[in-house]
C-alpha positions as CSV (number, residue, x, y, z in Angstrom):
1,X,-5.0,14.3,17.9
2,X,-3.3,14.7,14.3
3,X,-3.4,10.7,13.4
4,X,-5.5,7.1,14.9
5,X,-3.4,4.2,14.3
6,X,-6.8,1.7,14.4
7,X,-6.7,-2.7,13.9
8,X,-10.0,-3.1,12.1
9,X,-11.1,-6.8,13.4
10,X,-13.2,-8.9,10.9
11,X,-14.5,-10.7,13.8
12,X,-16.2,-8.4,16.2
13,X,-16.5,-5.2,13.1
14,X,-14.9,-3.3,15.6
15,X,-11.6,-1.4,15.1
16,X,-9.4,-0.3,18.0
17,X,-7.0,1.9,18.6
18,X,-3.4,1.5,18.6
19,X,-2.0,4.6,18.9
20,X,-2.6,8.8,18.2
21,X,-0.3,11.4,18.2
22,X,-0.3,15.5,17.3
23,X,1.9,14.1,14.2
24,X,0.9,13.1,11.4
25,X,1.8,8.9,11.0
26,X,1.0,6.8,7.5
27,X,0.8,3.8,5.5
28,X,0.7,0.9,8.6
29,X,2.7,-2.6,7.2
30,X,2.2,-5.4,9.8
31,X,5.4,-6.7,10.1
32,X,5.6,-10.8,9.8
33,X,4.3,-11.9,13.1
34,X,2.1,-9.4,13.6
35,X,3.5,-8.0,17.0
36,X,3.5,-4.6,15.7
37,X,3.4,-1.9,12.8
38,X,6.0,-0.4,9.9
39,X,4.7,3.6,9.6
40,X,6.0,6.3,7.8
41,X,6.6,9.7,9.3
42,X,8.2,13.3,8.7
43,X,10.3,11.1,5.5
44,X,11.2,8.6,8.5
45,X,10.5,5.0,9.3
46,X,8.9,4.0,12.3
47,X,8.3,0.6,14.2
48,X,5.4,0.9,17.1
49,X,4.5,-2.3,19.1
50,X,1.7,-3.2,19.5
51,X,1.8,-4.3,23.6
52,X,2.0,-0.7,24.0
53,X,4.9,1.5,24.0
54,X,5.8,4.6,21.3
55,X,7.2,3.9,17.6
56,X,10.8,3.9,17.3
57,X,12.8,5.1,14.3
58,X,14.1,2.7,12.1
59,X,18.0,3.3,10.7
60,X,16.6,3.6,7.1
61,X,21.1,5.4,6.4
62,X,20.6,7.9,3.2
63,X,17.2,7.2,2.7
64,X,15.5,10.6,4.5
65,X,12.3,11.1,2.4
66,X,10.8,7.8,2.8
67,X,6.7,8.7,0.9
68,X,4.1,5.6,2.2
69,X,4.8,3.3,0.0
70,X,6.7,0.9,1.9
71,X,7.1,-3.0,3.1
72,X,7.9,-5.8,4.6
73,X,8.9,-9.0,2.8
74,X,7.2,-12.5,2.7
75,X,10.1,-14.0,5.1
76,X,9.6,-10.8,7.4
77,X,13.7,-10.5,6.5
78,X,13.9,-7.0,5.1
79,X,11.9,-3.8,4.3
80,X,11.4,-2.3,0.7
81,X,10.6,1.7,0.8
82,X,10.8,4.5,-1.7
83,X,12.8,7.2,-0.8
84,X,13.8,10.7,-3.2
85,X,16.6,11.4,-0.7
86,X,19.4,10.7,-3.6
87,X,17.8,11.5,-6.8
88,X,14.8,13.8,-6.1
89,X,12.4,11.4,-7.1
90,X,11.0,8.1,-6.2
91,X,13.3,5.4,-6.1
92,X,12.7,1.8,-4.4
93,X,15.3,0.5,-1.9
94,X,15.5,-2.2,0.2
95,X,17.6,-3.3,3.5
96,X,17.6,-5.2,6.7
97,X,14.2,-5.2,8.5
98,X,16.0,-4.1,11.8
99,X,17.3,-1.2,9.7
100,X,20.5,-0.4,7.8
101,X,22.5,0.5,4.9
102,X,19.6,1.0,1.6
103,X,20.3,-0.8,-1.4
104,X,19.0,0.7,-4.4
105,X,16.5,-1.9,-6.8
106,X,14.9,0.4,-10.0
107,X,17.1,2.7,-11.7
108,X,14.3,4.2,-13.7
109,X,12.2,6.7,-11.6
110,X,10.1,7.9,-10.5
111,X,8.8,4.2,-9.1
112,X,6.2,3.8,-5.6
113,X,6.3,0.5,-4.3
114,X,3.3,-1.4,-3.8
115,X,3.3,-4.9,-4.0
116,X,5.6,-7.9,-3.2
117,X,5.4,-11.1,-5.0
118,X,3.6,-13.9,-2.2
119,X,7.4,-15.8,-3.1
120,X,9.6,-12.8,-2.2
121,X,11.1,-12.4,-5.8
122,X,9.5,-9.7,-7.5
123,X,8.2,-6.1,-6.6
124,X,5.3,-4.1,-8.0
125,X,5.4,-0.3,-7.8
126,X,4.1,2.5,-10.1
127,X,5.6,4.0,-12.0
128,X,6.1,7.2,-14.5
129,X,7.5,7.3,-17.3
130,X,6.7,9.7,-19.3
131,X,4.1,12.0,-17.4
132,X,2.6,8.5,-17.5
133,X,1.7,6.3,-14.5
134,X,1.9,2.5,-15.0
135,X,2.2,-0.8,-13.3
136,X,6.0,-2.3,-13.6
137,X,6.9,-5.5,-12.0
138,X,10.6,-5.8,-12.1
139,X,13.5,-8.6,-10.1
140,X,14.0,-7.8,-5.9
141,X,17.2,-7.7,-7.0
142,X,16.9,-5.1,-9.3
143,X,17.4,-5.3,-13.4
144,X,15.1,-4.6,-15.8
145,X,11.3,-3.8,-15.0
146,X,8.6,-5.2,-16.6
147,X,5.7,-3.2,-17.7
148,X,2.6,-4.9,-17.5
149,X,0.1,-1.6,-18.2
150,X,0.5,0.5,-21.4
151,X,-0.6,4.2,-20.5
152,X,-4.8,3.1,-20.2
153,X,-5.6,6.4,-18.3
154,X,-3.8,6.1,-14.4
155,X,-2.6,3.1,-13.3
156,X,-1.8,2.9,-9.7
157,X,-1.9,0.7,-6.2
158,X,0.0,-2.7,-7.4
159,X,-0.5,-5.5,-4.9
160,X,-0.1,-9.4,-5.3
161,X,-3.4,-11.8,-4.5
162,X,-1.9,-14.4,-1.9
163,X,-1.5,-16.8,-5.0
164,X,1.0,-14.8,-6.9
165,X,-1.8,-15.6,-10.1
166,X,-3.0,-12.1,-9.4
167,X,-1.9,-8.5,-9.4
168,X,-4.3,-5.8,-8.3
169,X,-4.5,-2.2,-9.5
170,X,-6.4,0.6,-9.4
171,X,-7.1,2.7,-12.9
172,X,-9.2,5.3,-14.4
173,X,-9.3,4.0,-17.9
174,X,-13.1,4.2,-17.9
175,X,-12.8,7.2,-16.9
176,X,-13.4,7.0,-12.5
177,X,-11.1,5.0,-10.9
178,X,-11.6,1.8,-10.6
179,X,-10.2,-1.7,-9.2
180,X,-8.8,-4.3,-12.0
181,X,-5.9,-6.8,-11.8
182,X,-3.9,-8.3,-14.6
183,X,-1.9,-11.2,-14.7
184,X,2.1,-10.6,-13.7
185,X,2.5,-11.6,-17.7
186,X,0.3,-9.0,-18.4
187,X,-1.8,-12.1,-20.2
188,X,-5.3,-11.1,-19.1
189,X,-6.3,-7.7,-17.8
190,X,-9.9,-7.5,-15.5
191,X,-11.6,-4.8,-14.5
192,X,-13.0,-5.6,-10.7
193,X,-15.0,-2.5,-9.3
194,X,-18.3,-0.7,-11.0
195,X,-19.4,1.3,-8.4
196,X,-20.4,5.2,-8.0
197,X,-16.3,5.5,-5.8
198,X,-13.3,6.2,-6.5
199,X,-11.3,3.3,-5.7
200,X,-7.6,2.9,-4.9
201,X,-5.1,0.9,-3.3
202,X,-6.4,-2.9,-3.8
203,X,-5.3,-5.5,-0.7
204,X,-5.8,-8.9,-1.2
205,X,-6.2,-10.3,2.4
206,X,-3.1,-13.4,3.2
207,X,-5.8,-16.2,3.1
208,X,-7.7,-14.8,-0.3
209,X,-10.9,-14.8,0.7
210,X,-11.2,-10.5,0.4
211,X,-10.0,-7.8,-1.2
212,X,-9.8,-4.1,1.0
213,X,-10.6,-0.7,-1.3
214,X,-10.2,3.0,-0.2
215,X,-13.0,4.7,-1.9
216,X,-13.5,8.0,-2.2
217,X,-16.4,10.5,-4.0
218,X,-16.7,9.8,-7.3
219,X,-16.1,13.2,-8.3
220,X,-12.1,13.5,-6.6
221,X,-9.7,11.7,-9.3
222,X,-7.1,12.2,-6.8
223,X,-6.4,10.0,-3.3
224,X,-5.8,13.5,-1.4
225,X,-5.9,13.7,2.1
226,X,-8.9,14.4,4.7
227,X,-11.5,14.2,3.7
228,X,-14.5,12.1,4.4
229,X,-13.6,8.2,2.9
230,X,-15.1,5.1,3.6
231,X,-13.4,1.1,3.5
232,X,-14.6,-1.3,1.9
233,X,-14.8,-5.2,1.2
234,X,-15.2,-7.5,-1.2
235,X,-15.0,-11.1,-2.7
236,X,-11.6,-11.2,-4.8
237,X,-13.0,-10.8,-7.7
238,X,-15.2,-8.0,-6.7
239,X,-18.5,-9.2,-5.8
240,X,-20.2,-8.4,-1.9
241,X,-18.4,-5.8,-1.9
242,X,-19.7,-3.9,1.0
243,X,-18.9,-0.8,3.1
244,X,-16.7,-1.5,6.3
245,X,-16.8,1.8,7.9
246,X,-16.4,5.3,6.9
247,X,-14.0,7.7,8.3
248,X,-11.3,11.0,8.1
249,X,-8.3,10.1,5.7
250,X,-7.2,9.2,2.5
251,X,-3.8,9.7,1.6
252,X,-1.7,7.7,4.4
253,X,-5.0,5.8,5.2
254,X,-4.0,2.5,3.6
255,X,-1.6,3.0,0.7
256,X,0.2,0.0,1.3
257,X,-0.2,-4.2,2.2
258,X,-2.1,-3.5,5.8
259,X,-3.4,-6.5,6.5
260,X,-2.2,-8.4,9.4
261,X,-0.7,-12.0,9.0
262,X,-4.0,-14.3,10.0
263,X,-6.1,-12.3,7.6
264,X,-8.1,-11.9,10.2
265,X,-7.8,-8.1,10.9
266,X,-6.5,-5.1,9.4
267,X,-3.7,-1.6,10.0
268,X,-5.3,1.5,8.9
269,X,-4.9,5.0,10.3
270,X,-7.7,7.6,10.8
271,X,-6.8,11.3,10.9
272,X,-8.4,14.7,12.2
273,X,-9.4,17.6,10.7
274,X,-6.1,20.8,10.8
C-alpha cells in the first residue's frame, strides 16, 4: 500500500480508511454534497466515491500535468486546477465539476491555487514572481492579480475563512514556517502559531470553529513527502492547539481545502515508505 485515503471524524476522534492503492494519490477535496472526493495522481484528477468503488478519471482536457493544488467552488459547480501542460509552469484554470475544457485564469506564472472565497468570486494562490513566493488573489474570471504579501520570507498555502474576513497562509518570515492570516485587502496581518514545528497549509473549517494544519519537525523548512508529521487542530486565532494524530505523510496529505461540508470530518492521505 502506497497511499491510504482516510477520513477523520471529530465526533469519534478516529480515522477510517476510504481507499488504498499502490499508486501515489494526493490532496483530497470533498465535493459540495460530500458524497465523493477529488484527488490527483500522475498529473490527472480523479473522483473517488465514498460509498465504495474505484476512482474515476475526470476529463481535464489539455491539462495533463495537474499538480496537487485543486479544489471545488463554493456552489459545487466548478473545479479549479493548477497545471503546467500549456506553459511549462503551474497555471490556474477552471473547468466544470463534471470535467471539460479548462479556462485559463492566471496570466502570471507560476501560480499555485489554494483557496476560493466564500462568495465564489475570487481565488487565492501562491505566486512565484522573480523567485519570490507571495500570496495573491484574482477574480475567478481572471484579470489583474492583487498581491497581499511582499517578500517577507516564503509565503504559501492561502485559504479563506468561511466568513471571508481573513486569508490564512503559512510564512517563513520569522525563520521557521508558521501560520499567519491577512485581510483580503492586505490591511492587516497577524501571526497565528508560535510553535516548535514547521506549520503548513492552514484550512479553516466550514463552520469557522477550527483551523487544521500539518506540522513538520521544526528543522524541516519545505513540505516534502514521506516524513513523520502530525495533523494539528486549533481555534481560529491559534489558541488551544493540539495534535490530533501523527502519521507518515507530508506533501500531498492535506495540501488543499479538505474539510467535509458539515465540518464534522476532514480527508487526508497517509503514505507508506517506498
